[in-house]
Phi, psi and omega in degrees: 000122179266132180269142172285168180297323179293321173297319177303313185293318178293320175302312178301314179299315176305308180301320184287324173297319185296317181295322177296314177293334185238042177305308187292322180298310179297322179300312181296315181297317181291326174299312181294317176308311178301317183294316181291325184246026181310309184289322177299319183288323175297319178298314176299319177295317179299320181295312179302312183296327182286323180288333190241033183301314182295319181298313178298318181295321175297314178297319178297316180298319179297314183297320180298343178271350184279157178298321181306310183290326176296316183299310183300312179305312181296314179296320180297320176303311182295320178300318181295332177278353176094014179286135174243157179137194175280105185291324178299311183296317179299314187296317177300313180299312184301312185286329184265359177272121184253003173210158182299133181284357178253300185263355174068014177289138180285135177284131179266336173201177189287341178293328180285344187267130176230145175264108181278141179210158174286123186287343179275313182260343180086356185291136178294139173245301187208166165261118188232161174280168182304318183297312182292326181289322183282319184270342174059016181298330183292336173290322178295318180288329176295319185291322180293326185294000000 
């Protein structure tokens, strides 16, 4: 049976409303389905990945160029280093700081910019250039003041 465009539109609308009304029921059904068909789904995914290696690699490459990816990567790096705090706020400050908070040198790229933190507590201190972050001379002068 071939559906007309109007019938297809009504059917799509009905399905959309049904999914909206039965979110929990569908969620439970999909959970059970995944458990019952785990092996079959894994095989399908493996097969898909083998057939579409170039397509997947291209999408990954595109994604890694996005701001979202760069942000996630940076925040993950901070977490691995033990930085604690509100990561969204820290990232906004990090990305919008254009010069070292100690020596005032202007950052030419993101490689020059470092998020300085206390290695014992993980608490954020400053956004610094590589030089100030590496040598920590600014801490000694601060302590003496």
